[in-house]
PLY file of the C-alpha trace (Angstrom):
ply
format ascii 1.0
element vertex 327
property float x
property float y
property float z
element edge 326
property int vertex1
property int vertex2
end_header
25.75 3.89 -8.04
23.07 4.58 -6.19
20.72 1.21 -6.60
16.71 0.33 -5.90
16.46 -2.71 -4.43
13.26 -4.21 -6.29
11.65 -7.19 -4.03
8.39 -7.29 -5.66
6.45 -5.33 -8.30
4.14 -2.81 -5.77
7.99 -1.84 -4.65
8.83 -0.84 -7.99
5.25 1.61 -7.69
6.75 3.22 -4.86
10.11 3.23 -5.98
9.44 4.56 -9.49
7.97 7.43 -7.86
11.14 7.91 -5.99
13.20 7.99 -9.73
12.01 10.39 -10.84
13.54 12.91 -8.08
16.78 11.09 -8.39
19.81 11.16 -10.21
19.96 7.97 -12.76
19.66 5.08 -10.63
20.21 0.93 -10.92
17.64 -0.70 -10.84
18.18 -4.74 -9.01
15.14 -6.79 -9.06
15.54 -10.03 -6.84
13.17 -13.19 -7.94
11.40 -14.25 -10.46
8.11 -12.62 -9.95
9.83 -8.85 -10.02
12.08 -9.66 -12.69
8.40 -11.01 -14.88
7.07 -7.74 -14.13
9.81 -5.97 -15.11
10.45 -7.32 -17.88
6.31 -7.24 -19.89
6.95 -3.47 -19.20
10.86 -3.31 -20.28
11.63 -1.61 -17.41
15.95 -2.37 -17.21
17.43 -3.84 -14.32
20.79 -5.67 -13.15
20.17 -8.91 -11.16
22.95 -8.93 -7.45
25.59 -8.80 -6.52
25.82 -5.16 -7.16
27.73 -2.93 -4.97
26.33 0.45 -4.68
27.52 3.59 -2.87
23.71 3.90 -1.92
20.39 1.77 -1.55
16.91 2.55 -0.97
14.24 -0.91 -0.43
11.19 -1.46 1.04
11.80 -4.20 2.78
13.93 -5.45 5.40
16.88 -6.77 3.00
19.58 -4.78 4.28
21.40 -8.11 4.88
22.07 -7.83 1.23
24.55 -5.40 0.98
25.99 -5.99 4.16
29.49 -3.77 3.06
28.96 -1.27 6.30
30.43 1.28 3.86
27.21 1.24 1.57
24.65 3.97 2.84
21.15 1.74 2.91
17.33 3.46 2.96
14.62 1.85 4.09
10.57 2.64 3.39
7.29 0.99 4.49
5.21 -0.57 1.04
2.12 0.35 2.75
0.37 2.62 5.44
1.43 2.92 8.70
2.35 -0.40 10.75
-1.09 -2.63 10.00
0.60 -5.40 12.03
3.41 -5.53 14.51
6.56 -3.92 14.12
9.70 -7.11 13.61
12.41 -6.86 15.49
14.29 -3.98 16.17
17.81 -5.05 14.63
16.09 -5.10 10.80
15.26 -1.60 11.43
19.09 -0.81 12.83
20.68 -1.97 9.82
19.41 0.84 7.76
20.84 4.71 8.18
17.28 6.15 7.78
13.97 4.28 7.56
11.64 6.62 6.30
7.82 5.79 7.94
4.46 7.11 6.61
3.98 9.23 10.54
4.89 11.16 13.72
3.12 8.48 15.38
5.39 5.45 13.93
8.74 7.99 14.69
7.14 7.64 18.73
6.74 4.24 18.66
9.97 3.13 16.82
11.95 5.29 19.81
9.68 3.55 22.74
11.50 0.09 20.49
14.32 1.61 20.61
14.94 2.14 16.77
15.94 6.20 16.64
16.84 6.36 12.84
12.89 6.59 11.72
12.08 9.74 9.80
7.92 11.09 9.30
7.75 11.67 5.52
4.32 10.15 4.43
3.83 7.18 2.00
4.82 8.34 -2.03
2.56 5.84 -3.39
-0.42 7.71 -2.19
1.05 10.92 -4.43
-0.62 10.05 -7.43
-3.86 11.02 -4.95
-3.08 14.68 -5.22
-0.18 15.77 -7.75
-2.81 15.47 -10.74
-1.08 12.31 -12.14
-4.70 10.62 -12.96
-6.84 12.90 -15.32
-10.47 13.07 -15.58
-10.92 10.81 -19.26
-8.17 8.74 -18.13
-10.82 7.71 -15.04
-13.81 7.52 -18.04
-11.45 4.96 -19.61
-10.60 2.98 -16.09
-14.86 3.28 -16.45
-15.52 2.11 -18.93
-12.71 -0.84 -19.06
-13.99 -1.75 -15.84
-17.39 -2.11 -16.53
-18.65 0.66 -13.77
-22.55 1.39 -14.21
-22.45 5.11 -13.02
-26.24 4.48 -11.43
-24.21 1.70 -9.08
-22.23 2.77 -6.27
-18.43 1.29 -6.38
-17.16 -0.70 -4.33
-13.82 -1.85 -3.96
-13.00 -5.30 -2.28
-9.52 -5.92 -0.68
-8.22 -8.89 1.57
-5.20 -9.22 3.25
-3.07 -13.17 2.85
-4.59 -15.71 3.96
-1.35 -17.16 6.06
-1.31 -13.89 8.47
-4.45 -15.12 9.26
-6.43 -11.80 9.32
-7.92 -12.53 6.39
-11.39 -12.33 5.30
-11.40 -13.69 1.91
-13.21 -16.51 2.98
-16.14 -14.78 4.02
-16.93 -13.31 0.44
-15.44 -15.30 -2.18
-17.73 -16.92 -2.86
-20.83 -14.61 -2.28
-19.13 -11.68 -4.07
-20.92 -11.27 -7.43
-24.42 -11.48 -5.61
-23.52 -8.06 -4.91
-23.24 -7.33 -8.74
-26.91 -6.69 -9.39
-26.90 -3.65 -7.01
-22.87 -2.71 -6.83
-19.72 -1.80 -9.70
-17.47 -4.58 -8.26
-13.81 -3.97 -7.85
-11.25 -6.51 -6.00
-7.70 -6.26 -4.99
-5.79 -8.64 -3.99
-2.95 -8.90 -1.32
-0.06 -10.27 -3.77
0.19 -13.75 -2.14
-2.66 -14.71 -2.47
-2.70 -17.63 -4.88
-2.79 -17.71 -8.88
-6.12 -20.28 -8.47
-8.13 -17.94 -6.26
-7.49 -14.98 -8.44
-8.53 -16.97 -11.22
-12.01 -17.91 -8.80
-12.51 -14.79 -8.63
-11.38 -13.41 -12.10
-14.20 -15.97 -13.68
-17.31 -14.27 -11.35
-20.28 -12.59 -13.54
-20.27 -8.79 -12.34
-16.68 -9.19 -10.65
-13.48 -7.22 -11.79
-10.53 -8.69 -10.51
-7.66 -5.69 -10.58
-4.04 -6.62 -11.28
-2.36 -2.85 -11.68
-0.59 -2.80 -8.52
-1.02 1.09 -8.54
-4.73 1.44 -6.66
-5.01 5.07 -6.93
-7.00 4.93 -9.68
-9.63 2.56 -8.42
-9.63 3.86 -5.02
-11.04 7.60 -6.60
-13.75 5.63 -8.66
-14.87 3.54 -5.45
-17.49 4.66 -3.30
-16.96 2.51 -0.72
-14.20 -0.16 0.46
-14.51 -3.72 1.83
-11.90 -5.36 3.67
-10.51 -7.29 6.98
-6.93 -6.06 8.36
-5.46 -4.91 4.84
-2.76 -1.79 5.30
-5.24 -1.13 1.76
-7.51 0.39 4.33
-5.02 2.97 5.20
-4.71 4.55 1.53
-8.31 4.49 1.26
-8.68 5.98 4.35
-6.74 9.03 2.90
-9.86 9.89 0.36
-12.42 9.32 3.92
-14.54 7.62 1.59
-17.07 5.02 3.95
-15.48 1.46 5.04
-17.01 -1.68 5.84
-14.69 -3.77 7.29
-15.04 -7.76 8.45
-14.03 -8.39 12.35
-11.06 -11.30 11.54
-9.60 -13.34 14.42
-6.56 -11.78 15.88
-3.71 -13.45 15.48
0.32 -13.17 16.68
1.04 -10.08 14.57
-2.41 -8.70 15.33
-2.27 -5.07 17.08
-5.45 -4.02 18.97
-4.18 -0.06 18.57
-5.08 -0.85 14.88
-8.48 -3.45 15.12
-9.37 -0.32 17.46
-8.55 2.12 14.16
-10.79 -0.03 12.50
-13.32 0.33 15.12
-13.43 4.04 14.63
-12.90 4.31 11.24
-15.18 1.52 9.44
-18.54 -0.20 9.81
-17.95 -2.99 11.18
-19.41 -6.73 9.75
-18.95 -10.66 10.71
-20.69 -11.80 8.06
-21.68 -11.48 4.34
-25.49 -11.20 5.17
-24.15 -8.31 7.85
-21.81 -6.49 4.76
-25.35 -6.98 2.51
-27.14 -4.65 5.38
-24.20 -3.08 5.95
-23.75 -1.76 1.85
-27.23 -0.67 1.84
-26.77 1.74 4.86
-23.55 3.25 4.01
-24.83 3.57 0.52
-27.92 5.30 0.69
-27.36 7.87 4.27
-23.58 6.99 4.96
-21.50 6.12 7.74
-21.47 9.68 10.45
-17.59 8.36 10.51
-15.71 11.14 8.28
-14.71 12.96 11.85
-13.26 9.81 13.27
-10.77 9.04 9.24
-10.06 12.64 9.47
-8.68 12.14 13.06
-7.21 8.73 11.87
-5.31 10.36 8.95
-3.31 12.22 11.05
-2.34 9.66 13.15
-1.49 7.73 9.59
0.08 10.53 8.25
2.47 12.92 8.51
2.22 14.32 4.84
-0.34 14.44 2.12
0.07 16.43 -0.48
1.71 14.77 -3.28
5.23 15.56 -2.43
6.10 12.20 -0.18
8.44 11.22 -2.85
10.21 14.48 -3.39
10.58 14.86 0.50
12.04 11.25 0.79
14.59 12.02 -2.05
15.79 15.32 -1.28
16.56 13.65 2.45
18.63 10.83 0.65
20.24 13.19 -1.96
21.64 15.20 1.24
22.67 12.19 3.35
24.69 10.63 -0.09
26.22 14.26 -0.66
27.92 14.08 2.69
29.00 11.04 3.07
30.81 10.67 -0.75
30.17 14.13 -2.18
27.29 15.62 -5.06
27.98 12.46 -7.60
25.36 10.65 -10.20
25.91 7.09 -10.96
0 1
1 2
2 3
3 4
4 5
5 6
6 7
7 8
8 9
9 10
10 11
11 12
12 13
13 14
14 15
15 16
16 17
17 18
18 19
19 20
20 21
21 22
22 23
23 24
24 25
25 26
26 27
27 28
28 29
29 30
30 31
31 32
32 33
33 34
34 35
35 36
36 37
37 38
38 39
39 40
40 41
41 42
42 43
43 44
44 45
45 46
46 47
47 48
48 49
49 50
50 51
51 52
52 53
53 54
54 55
55 56
56 57
57 58
58 59
59 60
60 61
61 62
62 63
63 64
64 65
65 66
66 67
67 68
68 69
69 70
70 71
71 72
72 73
73 74
74 75
75 76
76 77
77 78
78 79
79 80
80 81
81 82
82 83
83 84
84 85
85 86
86 87
87 88
88 89
89 90
90 91
91 92
92 93
93 94
94 95
95 96
96 97
97 98
98 99
99 100
100 101
101 102
102 103
103 104
104 105
105 106
106 107
107 108
108 109
109 110
110 111
111 112
112 113
113 114
114 115
115 116
116 117
117 118
118 119
119 120
120 121
121 122
122 123
123 124
124 125
125 126
126 127
127 128
128 129
129 130
130 131
131 132
132 133
133 134
134 135
135 136
136 137
137 138
138 139
139 140
140 141
141 142
142 143
143 144
144 145
145 146
146 147
147 148
148 149
149 150
150 151
151 152
152 153
153 154
154 155
155 156
156 157
157 158
158 159
159 160
160 161
161 162
162 163
163 164
164 165
165 166
166 167
167 168
168 169
169 170
170 171
171 172
172 173
173 174
174 175
175 176
176 177
177 178
178 179
179 180
180 181
181 182
182 183
183 184
184 185
185 186
186 187
187 188
188 189
189 190
190 191
191 192
192 193
193 194
194 195
195 196
196 197
197 198
198 199
199 200
200 201
201 202
202 203
203 204
204 205
205 206
206 207
207 208
208 209
209 210
210 211
211 212
212 213
213 214
214 215
215 216
216 217
217 218
218 219
219 220
220 221
221 222
222 223
223 224
224 225
225 226
226 227
227 228
228 229
229 230
230 231
231 232
232 233
233 234
234 235
235 236
236 237
237 238
238 239
239 240
240 241
241 242
242 243
243 244
244 245
245 246
246 247
247 248
248 249
249 250
250 251
251 252
252 253
253 254
254 255
255 256
256 257
257 258
258 259
259 260
260 261
261 262
262 263
263 264
264 265
265 266
266 267
267 268
268 269
269 270
270 271
271 272
272 273
273 274
274 275
275 276
276 277
277 278
278 279
279 280
280 281
281 282
282 283
283 284
284 285
285 286
286 287
287 288
288 289
289 290
290 291
291 292
292 293
293 294
294 295
295 296
296 297
297 298
298 299
299 300
300 301
301 302
302 303
303 304
304 305
305 306
306 307
307 308
308 309
309 310
310 311
311 312
312 313
313 314
314 315
315 316
316 317
317 318
318 319
319 320
320 321
321 322
322 323
323 324
324 325
325 326
């Protein structure tokens, strides 16, 4: 049996792409939120315990499958490492751990982690493989109430307990911008339902409830964020980015702060954001070359084939261990 271990709805957005290139696999759901998400979509799953030959996951949960003979494959649930690597033993627990770039492989080796493979980011395959037709994007424009005469700005925020969020700097004033921009908002899954309801009620603000952000990123002209790895996803499209400077925390990385300095227009307040958006939307930001260089660091591939590439490597090792079989 091949198992797909799903601990969060965003995990399914990644694992579902992998599943296209794998033999029939057993989806294992852990936690009420993801089970509710899958139930709403009538996606079949099992609960723990299961005893597969191999398991694929987007979390550091290899300890849930403590039997040594079980092959364990890990993937990132976000682009690159926008926060510090966790304890190396979490990565060493996997037979293969797939990261988005060769830079990460080199960093992992310097930390004594020798099982990483640069494979790209399956979640972004849809940006390049024709998954979203123009008709679908047009339907989405209408759903979001997008006015073609206004630039579209996509706001994102990481969770506040990380100490790296800028949500507090714009959540109470973002609707002011709706006079001049189409405002789309996506929030980290761990941000409270109460805050989501408040933002969803702001006039002129469309709160994205889907976990697949690709079509919304295709519609957006600019992204506004803080330290979320979603910024790395948007960077792949080489469109302007505006980021709030946030206080450093225990998980901050100087490398990522420097990266954001290069690829985005930096602001420290909502007033500065208003000024930056006006400038970026009228004149551009002059950072296209810096983002192109960053993309070479963030992504080993941007060809729409990352899921297929990872699945091929998983099946190769699985077949070497157990022989060619289906679950």
